[in-house]
Structures are given as C-alpha cells and as structure tokens.
C-alpha positions as CSV (number, residue, x, y, z in Angstrom):
1,X,-0.7,13.0,-51.6
2,X,-1.7,13.5,-55.4
3,X,-0.4,12.9,-58.6
4,X,0.5,16.0,-60.3
5,X,1.8,15.9,-64.2
6,X,3.8,18.9,-65.4
7,X,4.6,20.0,-68.8
8,X,8.2,21.4,-69.0
9,X,9.0,23.5,-72.5
10,X,12.5,23.6,-72.4
11,X,14.0,25.3,-75.3
12,X,12.7,23.2,-78.1
13,X,12.3,20.2,-76.3
14,X,8.9,19.1,-74.4
15,X,9.4,16.8,-71.6
16,X,6.4,15.3,-69.8
17,X,7.2,14.5,-66.0
18,X,5.5,12.9,-63.5
19,X,5.6,13.7,-59.7
20,X,3.9,13.0,-56.2
21,X,3.2,16.0,-54.2
22,X,3.5,16.3,-50.8
23,X,2.1,19.7,-49.4
24,X,2.8,22.3,-51.7
25,X,5.9,21.4,-53.1
26,X,6.7,19.3,-55.9
27,X,9.6,18.0,-57.7
28,X,10.0,15.8,-60.7
29,X,12.9,14.6,-62.4
30,X,14.0,12.8,-65.9
31,X,17.3,12.1,-67.0
32,X,19.4,15.1,-66.4
33,X,16.5,17.7,-65.9
34,X,14.5,18.4,-62.7
35,X,11.6,20.7,-62.3
36,X,10.7,22.3,-58.5
37,X,7.2,23.9,-58.3
38,X,5.0,25.2,-55.3
39,X,1.5,24.9,-55.6
40,X,-0.8,27.0,-53.2
41,X,-2.7,23.9,-51.7
42,X,-6.0,25.9,-51.7
43,X,-6.3,27.3,-55.3
44,X,-4.0,24.9,-56.6
45,X,-2.3,27.5,-58.4
46,X,1.5,27.0,-59.3
47,X,3.1,29.9,-57.3
48,X,6.6,29.1,-58.3
49,X,8.2,27.0,-61.0
50,X,11.9,26.6,-61.6
51,X,13.7,24.4,-64.1
52,X,17.3,22.8,-63.2
53,X,19.5,20.3,-65.3
54,X,22.3,18.3,-63.5
55,X,25.8,19.7,-64.5
56,X,29.1,18.5,-62.7
57,X,26.9,16.7,-59.9
58,X,25.4,19.8,-58.7
59,X,21.4,21.3,-60.0
60,X,22.1,24.3,-61.9
61,X,18.8,26.7,-62.5
62,X,18.6,27.2,-66.5
63,X,16.7,30.2,-66.6
64,X,15.5,30.1,-70.2
65,X,13.6,27.5,-69.7
66,X,12.2,28.8,-66.3
67,X,10.9,31.6,-68.1
68,X,9.5,29.4,-71.0
69,X,7.4,27.1,-68.2
70,X,6.4,30.4,-66.1
71,X,5.1,31.3,-69.3
72,X,3.5,28.3,-70.2
73,X,1.8,28.7,-66.5
74,X,0.5,31.8,-67.0
75,X,-1.1,30.8,-70.1
76,X,-2.8,28.0,-68.7
77,X,-3.5,28.9,-65.1
78,X,-6.6,31.2,-66.0
79,X,-8.5,29.3,-68.6
80,X,-11.2,31.6,-69.0
81,X,-8.6,34.6,-69.7
82,X,-8.4,33.7,-73.3
83,X,-12.8,33.0,-73.2
84,X,-14.4,36.4,-74.0
85,X,-17.8,36.3,-73.1
86,X,-21.1,38.6,-73.4
87,X,-22.1,41.3,-71.2
88,X,-24.4,43.7,-73.3
89,X,-25.9,45.4,-69.8
90,X,-21.7,46.1,-69.0
91,X,-22.3,44.5,-65.3
92,X,-19.6,42.4,-65.4
93,X,-21.6,39.2,-65.3
94,X,-21.8,36.9,-68.7
95,X,-25.0,37.2,-70.1
96,X,-25.1,33.2,-70.0
97,X,-24.8,33.2,-66.3
98,X,-27.4,36.2,-65.9
99,X,-30.1,33.8,-68.2
100,X,-29.1,30.8,-66.3
101,X,-30.2,32.7,-63.2
102,X,-33.5,33.7,-64.2
103,X,-32.9,37.0,-66.3
104,X,-35.5,37.9,-68.8
105,X,-35.4,36.3,-72.7
106,X,-39.0,36.2,-73.3
107,X,-38.4,35.8,-77.0
108,X,-35.8,32.8,-76.1
109,X,-33.2,34.0,-78.3
110,X,-30.5,33.8,-75.9
111,X,-29.8,37.6,-75.5
112,X,-30.9,39.6,-72.3
113,X,-34.3,41.7,-73.1
114,X,-32.9,44.2,-71.2
115,X,-30.1,44.5,-74.1
116,X,-32.3,43.7,-77.1
117,X,-33.0,46.2,-80.0
118,X,-36.7,45.6,-80.7
119,X,-36.3,45.8,-84.6
120,X,-38.3,48.4,-86.1
121,X,-38.0,50.7,-82.6
122,X,-36.0,53.4,-84.2
123,X,-35.9,55.5,-80.8
124,X,-35.7,52.5,-78.2
125,X,-38.8,53.9,-76.5
126,X,-40.3,50.0,-76.6
127,X,-43.3,51.1,-78.9
128,X,-42.7,50.9,-82.6
129,X,-45.2,53.8,-83.6
130,X,-45.3,57.3,-85.4
131,X,-41.6,58.3,-83.9
132,X,-40.2,55.7,-85.7
133,X,-42.2,56.3,-88.9
134,X,-41.1,59.5,-88.7
135,X,-37.3,58.9,-88.4
136,X,-37.6,56.2,-91.4
137,X,-39.2,59.5,-93.7
138,X,-36.4,61.6,-92.2
139,X,-33.8,59.2,-93.9
140,X,-36.0,58.7,-97.1
141,X,-33.6,57.9,-100.3
142,X,-30.8,59.5,-98.4
143,X,-27.5,58.0,-99.3
144,X,-25.6,55.9,-96.6
145,X,-28.4,56.4,-94.0
146,X,-27.7,56.1,-90.0
147,X,-31.3,55.2,-89.5
148,X,-34.2,53.5,-90.8
149,X,-32.1,50.9,-93.3
150,X,-34.2,48.1,-91.9
151,X,-33.5,45.7,-94.5
152,X,-30.0,46.6,-94.8
153,X,-29.8,47.7,-98.6
154,X,-28.6,50.8,-98.5
155,X,-31.3,53.1,-99.2
156,X,-34.6,53.9,-96.7
157,X,-37.8,53.3,-98.9
158,X,-40.8,51.4,-98.9
159,X,-39.4,47.9,-98.1
160,X,-38.2,49.5,-94.8
161,X,-41.4,51.3,-94.3
162,X,-43.4,47.8,-94.5
163,X,-41.2,46.0,-92.5
164,X,-41.7,48.9,-89.5
165,X,-45.7,48.6,-90.3
166,X,-45.8,45.1,-89.6
167,X,-43.7,45.0,-86.5
168,X,-46.1,48.1,-85.5
169,X,-46.7,48.2,-81.7
170,X,-45.5,47.2,-78.4
171,X,-42.3,45.4,-78.4
172,X,-42.2,42.1,-76.6
173,X,-39.7,43.2,-74.5
C-alpha cells in the first residue's frame, strides 16, 4: 500500500487530496468532492481520473473538473516532454547522454566533436588551409557575406584573414 498525493484542479479552486492506494485504484474524498483514479502499477501513470461531487446523497461526475484534472495530469505525466534537449547529430539521443557514455569531445566544451564546427574550416574538410583562405578571399569586401566573416563585423577583411591564419592546420577533432 502506498500513499499518493493527488492535486485536483476544479474550477478556480485547488483541492489537495490524500489517498491510500490499493492495487491500482485510488479514491480520495474531501468534503463533498471525490476523485477516483486508476493508476498503472508498472508505469505508475494515471490511466483515468474522475472528479465527482456529492449531490443529494449521490456522487455525480463533474465533467469540467474531470477534464481539468486530466489536462493537468497530461502536463505532468511526461516531465521530459517540456524539456528540450540538444541532439546535434540527429540520432535521437541527447548529446549530454552521448557525452556521458564516452562520445568524443576533445576540447571538453560539451559539444560532440562530430557536430562541432572548427572555427575557420569554411569547407568543413577538417583542415584549415588554402581552400578556406580562397573562400575568405572570394567574399572579400562583400556586403552581407554568407561565408568568411569570422569576426562577425559584417564584412570580410584582413581581420578575418588573420583569424583564419591563426587557426591554420588540422582541426582538433
């Protein structure tokens, strides 16, 4: 037997109900309000929730309150649904999990090496070389350059060439 805390949201009032679970059904009563829930014993997820109010000696289902509770349960049931995670290589696994499992991160910056852009490697061949320098020269003095503006000042110029030359050679990952 376990104790569960169920928060029922009915209209504008929030009622905290305590219930003792036997198997998978939980029933909690507070005054003239009652909530009945069915919980999957394996996954611990709420399968059904019904809010009732005592009216003339009979429990009557309150549809609006039941809908509000089910909506709240849906929002809380999968806490990771609202959490974005980074998956730079689009393999369906959070990058943080991949890093914890030993994926390569040579510079220790928390980004998978396979996803990291080597600053200055404009053609993405894992080497900063003459090919990248030609890309910089190709965009030289262009307004709104698409490539080569390594210092983000809005123009490709000597500053960008200097940054490229400082990083010359194989990339670290």
